[in-house]
C-alpha positions as CSV (number, residue, x, y, z in Angstrom):
1,M,0.0,0.0,0.0
2,T,1.3,3.5,-0.9
3,L,0.1,6.8,0.3
4,S,-0.9,9.1,-2.6
5,A,-0.1,12.8,-2.9
6,S,-3.5,13.5,-1.5
7,G,-2.6,11.7,1.7
8,L,-5.2,9.0,1.0
9,T,-4.8,5.3,0.3
10,R,-7.0,3.7,-2.4
11,Y,-8.5,0.2,-2.1
12,R,-10.3,-2.1,-4.5
13,M,-12.9,-4.5,-3.3
14,T,-15.1,-7.2,-4.9
15,L,-18.6,-7.8,-3.5
16,E,-21.5,-10.2,-4.0
17,Y,-25.0,-9.3,-2.8
18,D,-28.6,-10.3,-2.9
19,G,-30.3,-7.4,-4.5
20,G,-33.7,-8.3,-3.2
21,A,-32.7,-6.8,0.2
22,F,-31.9,-3.3,-1.3
23,V,-33.4,-0.6,-3.4
24,G,-30.3,-0.8,-5.7
25,W,-26.6,-0.1,-5.5
26,Q,-26.6,3.7,-5.5
27,R,-27.0,5.7,-2.3
28,Q,-30.4,7.4,-2.3
29,A,-32.7,9.3,0.0
30,P,-32.4,8.8,3.8
31,G,-34.2,5.7,5.0
32,L,-33.7,3.8,1.7
33,I,-31.4,0.8,2.1
34,T,-28.8,0.5,-0.6
35,V,-25.6,-1.6,-1.1
36,Q,-23.4,1.5,-1.4
37,G,-25.0,3.0,1.7
38,V,-24.5,0.0,4.0
39,V,-20.9,-0.5,3.0
40,E,-20.1,3.2,3.2
41,T,-21.6,3.3,6.7
42,A,-19.3,0.4,7.8
43,L,-16.3,1.9,6.1
44,A,-16.9,5.3,7.9
45,Q,-17.0,3.5,11.2
46,L,-13.7,1.7,10.4
47,C,-11.9,4.7,9.0
48,G,-13.2,7.4,11.3
49,H,-14.3,9.6,8.4
50,P,-16.9,9.7,5.6
51,V,-16.0,7.3,2.8
52,L,-17.2,7.4,-0.8
53,L,-17.6,3.9,-2.4
54,V,-17.4,4.0,-6.2
55,G,-18.9,1.0,-8.0
56,A,-18.3,-0.4,-11.4
57,G,-22.1,-0.7,-12.1
58,R,-25.2,0.8,-10.5
59,T,-27.4,-2.2,-10.2
60,D,-31.1,-1.6,-9.8
61,S,-33.5,-2.7,-7.0
62,G,-33.7,-6.5,-7.0
63,V,-30.6,-7.0,-9.2
64,H,-27.9,-9.2,-7.7
65,A,-24.1,-9.2,-8.0
66,L,-21.6,-12.1,-8.0
67,G,-18.6,-9.9,-8.8
68,Q,-19.3,-6.2,-8.3
69,V,-16.1,-4.2,-8.1
70,A,-15.7,-0.9,-6.2
71,H,-13.0,1.4,-4.8
72,F,-12.6,3.8,-1.9
73,D,-10.0,6.1,-0.4
74,T,-9.1,6.5,3.3
75,S,-6.6,8.5,5.3
76,R,-6.4,5.7,7.8
77,P,-5.0,2.7,5.9
78,R,-5.3,-0.8,7.2
79,T,-4.2,-4.2,5.9
80,P,-6.7,-5.6,3.3
81,D,-7.3,-8.5,5.6
82,V,-8.5,-6.2,8.4
83,F,-11.0,-4.5,6.0
84,L,-12.1,-7.9,4.7
85,R,-12.8,-9.4,8.1
86,A,-14.3,-6.3,9.6
87,L,-16.6,-5.4,6.8
88,N,-18.1,-8.9,6.6
89,V,-19.0,-8.5,10.3
90,M,-20.3,-5.0,10.0
91,T,-22.4,-5.3,6.8
92,P,-25.8,-7.1,6.5
93,P,-25.7,-10.9,5.7
94,E,-27.0,-10.1,2.2
95,V,-23.7,-8.5,1.3
96,S,-20.3,-10.4,1.2
97,I,-17.0,-8.7,0.7
98,L,-15.0,-11.3,-1.3
99,H,-11.7,-9.5,-1.8
100,V,-9.9,-6.3,-0.8
101,E,-6.5,-5.0,-1.9
102,G,-4.6,-1.8,-2.0
103,V,-4.3,-0.2,-5.5
104,A,-2.7,2.7,-7.3
105,D,-4.4,6.0,-7.0
106,A,-5.1,6.0,-10.7
107,F,-7.4,3.0,-10.4
108,N,-11.1,3.8,-11.0
109,A,-13.8,1.1,-10.6
110,R,-15.9,2.8,-13.3
111,R,-13.2,2.5,-16.0
112,A,-13.7,-1.3,-16.6
113,T,-12.6,-2.9,-19.9
114,W,-15.8,-4.9,-19.9
115,R,-18.7,-6.0,-17.7
116,E,-20.6,-9.2,-17.9
117,Y,-24.2,-9.9,-16.9
118,L,-26.0,-13.2,-16.3
119,Y,-29.8,-13.6,-16.6
120,R,-31.4,-16.8,-15.2
121,I,-34.8,-18.0,-16.4
122,L,-36.4,-21.0,-14.7
123,I,-38.5,-23.0,-17.2
124,R,-40.6,-25.5,-15.3
125,R,-44.1,-25.5,-14.0
126,P,-43.3,-25.4,-10.2
127,S,-41.6,-22.3,-9.0
128,S,-38.3,-22.6,-7.0
129,A,-38.5,-22.8,-3.2
130,L,-34.8,-22.3,-2.9
131,D,-34.1,-19.7,-5.6
132,R,-37.2,-17.5,-5.0
133,G,-36.2,-13.9,-5.9
134,R,-33.1,-15.1,-7.7
135,V,-34.6,-16.4,-11.0
136,W,-37.4,-15.3,-13.4
137,H,-39.9,-18.2,-13.2
138,H,-41.4,-19.1,-16.6
139,P,-43.8,-22.0,-16.2
140,G,-43.9,-23.1,-19.8
141,P,-41.2,-24.2,-22.3
142,L,-39.2,-21.8,-24.4
143,D,-37.8,-22.2,-27.9
144,L,-34.1,-21.9,-27.1
145,D,-33.0,-22.3,-30.7
146,A,-35.2,-19.3,-31.8
147,M,-33.8,-17.2,-28.9
148,I,-30.2,-18.0,-29.9
149,Q,-30.9,-17.1,-33.5
150,A,-32.5,-13.8,-32.4
151,A,-29.7,-12.9,-30.1
152,S,-27.0,-13.4,-32.7
153,C,-27.5,-9.8,-34.0
154,L,-26.5,-8.3,-30.6
155,V,-22.7,-9.0,-31.0
156,G,-20.7,-6.1,-32.3
157,V,-20.8,-2.3,-32.1
158,H,-24.4,-1.3,-32.4
159,D,-27.0,1.4,-31.5
160,F,-29.0,-0.2,-28.6
161,S,-31.7,2.5,-28.5
162,A,-34.4,-0.2,-28.9
163,F,-33.4,-1.7,-25.6
164,R,-32.7,1.6,-23.8
165,S,-35.2,2.8,-21.2
166,A,-36.7,6.2,-21.7
167,N,-35.0,7.8,-18.6
168,C,-31.5,6.5,-19.6
169,Q,-29.0,9.4,-19.2
170,A,-26.1,7.9,-21.2
171,L,-24.6,10.3,-23.7
172,T,-24.7,7.7,-26.5
173,P,-26.6,4.5,-27.2
174,I,-23.7,2.9,-29.0
175,R,-22.3,-0.1,-27.1
176,D,-19.8,-2.8,-28.0
177,V,-21.1,-6.3,-27.1
178,T,-18.6,-9.1,-27.5
179,V,-20.6,-12.0,-26.0
180,A,-24.4,-12.7,-26.2
181,R,-24.9,-16.4,-25.4
182,L,-27.9,-18.5,-24.4
183,E,-27.7,-22.0,-23.1
184,Q,-29.9,-24.4,-21.1
185,I,-28.5,-25.7,-17.8
186,G,-30.9,-28.1,-16.1
187,D,-34.3,-26.4,-15.7
188,E,-32.9,-23.0,-16.5
189,I,-32.0,-20.9,-19.5
190,H,-29.0,-18.7,-18.9
191,F,-28.4,-15.5,-21.0
192,L,-24.8,-14.2,-20.7
193,I,-23.9,-10.9,-22.2
194,R,-20.6,-9.1,-22.1
195,G,-19.9,-5.6,-23.3
196,N,-17.8,-2.5,-22.7
197,A,-20.8,-0.8,-21.0
198,F,-24.5,-1.1,-20.7
199,L,-27.4,1.3,-21.0
200,Y,-30.1,1.7,-18.3
201,H,-32.2,-1.5,-18.2
202,M,-30.6,-2.7,-21.4
203,V,-30.2,-6.3,-20.4
204,R,-33.7,-6.6,-18.9
205,N,-35.1,-5.1,-22.1
206,I,-33.2,-7.5,-24.2
207,V,-34.4,-10.5,-22.2
208,G,-38.0,-9.3,-22.3
209,S,-37.9,-9.4,-26.1
210,L,-36.0,-12.7,-26.2
211,I,-38.8,-14.2,-24.1
212,Q,-41.4,-13.1,-26.7
213,T,-39.3,-15.0,-29.3
214,G,-39.0,-18.1,-27.1
215,R,-42.7,-18.1,-26.6
216,G,-43.3,-18.1,-30.3
217,K,-45.0,-14.7,-30.2
218,W,-42.1,-13.2,-32.2
219,T,-39.9,-14.8,-34.9
220,P,-36.2,-14.3,-34.6
221,E,-36.5,-11.9,-37.6
222,R,-39.0,-9.8,-35.7
223,F,-36.6,-9.5,-32.7
224,Q,-33.9,-8.3,-35.1
225,E,-36.2,-5.9,-36.8
226,V,-37.0,-4.4,-33.5
227,F,-33.4,-4.2,-32.5
228,F,-32.3,-2.5,-35.7
229,S,-35.3,-0.1,-35.7
230,K,-33.7,1.7,-32.7
231,N,-37.2,2.3,-31.5
232,H,-37.8,1.4,-27.9
233,A,-41.6,1.6,-28.4
234,L,-41.5,-1.6,-30.4
235,A,-39.7,-3.6,-27.7
236,A,-41.5,-6.1,-25.5
237,P,-42.1,-5.5,-21.8
238,M,-38.9,-5.4,-19.7
239,A,-37.9,-8.6,-17.8
240,P,-38.1,-8.4,-14.0
241,P,-35.0,-7.7,-11.9
242,Q,-34.7,-10.9,-9.9
243,G,-33.1,-13.0,-12.6
244,L,-30.3,-10.5,-13.3
245,Y,-26.7,-10.7,-11.9
246,L,-23.7,-8.5,-12.4
247,Q,-21.3,-11.4,-12.8
248,R,-17.9,-10.2,-13.7
249,V,-16.0,-6.9,-14.2
250,H,-12.7,-6.9,-16.0
251,Y,-9.8,-4.4,-15.9
252,K,-6.5,-4.4,-17.7
253,D,-4.8,-5.5,-14.5
254,F,-7.5,-7.3,-12.6
255,E,-10.4,-9.7,-13.0
256,W,-12.3,-11.5,-10.3
257,H,-12.6,-15.2,-10.9
258,G,-14.7,-16.4,-8.0
259,S,-15.4,-16.3,-4.3
260,G,-13.1,-17.4,-1.6
């Protein structure tokens, strides 16, 4: 660990959390419980001063994380292990701090090379007793081949306006998607998407339209027509948040590969 010119030491952490317990990642009005808020509260107690926690992605209410990355600065440096052990005692059980390390002052959690999201869809008649709130339950079958064909158009540098929510504040709808993959694993369909950045509600809007394709209400060609139309009014209703996970965040010098 090195002290920067500002007199502060920067740390990087990786977190997982159950988004159902929070109104999202980003700190909001007093009384609203957020992931950023509960971790910042714990850090302030440890450090003896207010701490700003900067995350790689601002997940919405109900959205989970397996590998969220964040950074913070403190004038009272401690060993990463002290932060790791103390934060996991001081934060709610729905949050786990997986990794903490000191980093150079130039590191910024928002400047990721790419981010990866996973969306889980349970395709069986009974709902899940164990994964309630962690998958989107779809009681009927879905045409996986049609969904795969539809999603093939997503890879590349494109205008994602069709899957951009109306209140998205991004300066441009252009995004570079390098992976858009669907596969069936047991009773679930998993949609994995990786890109340099994501628009507000982009993944959930994509999944909502893919579901229409899987149900046979849309053809793959219809999905692609909607996508290339750049018209959000033509998209299907957005998928719910509980099936979505921020799975991995990658930087030039760092990528989290799992818990432990």
